[in-house]
N, C-alpha and C positions, 0 to 999 in steps of 0.2 A: 066972478068967474073969469072975466077978461084978465084981471090982475094975476090970477093963478096960471092961466095959459101963458101969459107974458113971462112969468117967473120961470116956468119950465122951458120956454123958448130961450130965454137968456142963459139958463144953465146949459142947454144944448149948444149954444154958441160959445160956451166957456167964459161967459162974461159975469155971471153971478154965482155966488157960492150957494150950495144946496142947504146951508144952515138955516135958511129962512122958510123952508118948506113946512107947511102945516102938518101936525102929527096927531090930530084928533082921530080916534079909531075909525069913525064913520068915513072920514076923508081918505084915510089910508086904504080902507076896504073898497071905497068907490074908485080910487085910482087903479088898484089891482084888478078890479072887475072890468073897468073900462079898457085896461091894457089887454086883458084876456079876450074881451069881446072884439076889439079892433084887430088883434093878432089872428083870431079865429076867422073873422070875416075876410081878411086879406089872404090867409092861407087857403081857404075854400075858394076864393075868387081865382087864385093862381092855379089851383089844381082841384077841380070839383070832383075828381074820381076818388079822393081820399075821404073816407067816412068822417063825419063831424066828430064822433066820439074819439077817433084816433087823433085828430087834430087837437081836440081839447086836452086829451091825455098828455100829449107831447108838450103842449104849452104849460099846463099846470105843473108837470114834473120839472120843466125848465125854470119856471118861476119859483118853485119850491127850492130847487138847487141854488138859484141865485140868492134867495132870502137866507137859506141855511148857511151858505158860504159867507155871506155878509155878516151874519150873526157870529159865526166862528171867528172871523177876522177881527171884528170889533171887540169881541170878548177877550181874545188873546192879546189885543193891543191896549186893553183897559179903557175902551171907549164904548162900552155896551149901551150907554145912554143915547148914543147917536143912531141906534138901529132903526127906529121908525122914520127918522129923517132920511136916512140913507136909502132904505128900500122904497120909500115914497118918491124920492128923487130919481132912483134908478128906474122904477116902473113908470113914473110920470114922463120922464124924458124918453123912455123907450116907446111910450104911447105916441108922443109927438113925432119921433123919428119914423115909426111905423105908419102914421097917418101921412107924413110927407112922402114916404115911399109909395103908399097906396095911390096918392094923387098923381104920381108919375108913371104908374103901371100902364095906363092907356098909351102914353107917349113911348114907353119902352118897346112896344110892338113895332114902332116905326124905326127903331134903331138897329134892328137885326140882332143876331146872336152875340156879336162882339160888343155892341152897344149895351145890350142887356147885361152882359157879364161885367162891363165897366161900371154901369149904374149900380148893380148889386154890390160890387166891390167898394164903391164909394160910400154907400150906405153902411156897409159892414165896418169900414174904417171909422166913419163918423160915430157909429154906435159904440164901438170899443173905446174911442177917444173920450166920449162923454161919460161912459161908465168909469173909465180910468180917472177922469177929472173928479167925478163924484167920490170915488174911493180914495183918491189922493187927498181930498179935503177932509173926508171922514176919518181916515187913518193917520192923517198928518205925516204923510210920506212925500218924497219927491214925486213930481208929476210923472216922470218916466217909470218909477216903481208903481205908481197908481195905474198907469196904462198897462203895464205888464200884468198886474193883478187883475185888472179889468178883462184883459184878454184871456187869462186863465179861467176866471169865473164864467165868461161867455162861452168858452170852449167846453167847460165842464157841464154847463147848463144845456147846451145844444146836444152834446154827446149823451148825457143821461136822458134827455127828452126823446132822442131817437132810439136809445136802447130800450126805453119803456114801451115803445110801440113795435119793437122788433126790427127796427131799421138799421 
C-alpha cells in the first residue's frame, strides 16, 4: 500500500510516469471509490448545507466526464490500451491532491479570504498540472499540450458536474 501511495505521490510531483500504475479492475474500482469518498467528505465538510446526494451526483458526473473524455482522447489517438492506466492515475492523483487540500482546510481559516483564494488557486493549478502531465504521457504529446488538454477536461468535468445539479 505504501508503494502505491508513493507512486501516486511521485506522479503528483511530476517525477514518475503514470505507466506503472496497476490496472487490475478491483484496484481501478477501489481508487475511483476512494476518490469519490474523499471528495464527498471534503465537499460536505466545506459546505454542510448541500445535500449529500447533490454532492455525490456532481462528483460522479465529473468523474464520468473525465473518464469519458480520456477514453475519447485515447481512442482517437490510437492509444486505447492506456485507458485504465490513465484513469487510475488521474483519479489516484486527484485523491492525493484532495487529501492534501483537506489537511490544509483547518489552516485555511486562519488565512482570511485572500489566503483561502490563493490556497485554492494553488491546488487548482497543481491539479491541472498533474492531469496535464498524465495526459501528456498517455497521449504522447508535448507537456504544454497535455496541460491544455488537462485544463479542458477539468473544466468540462466541473461544468457538467455543476450542470447536473442545476448549479
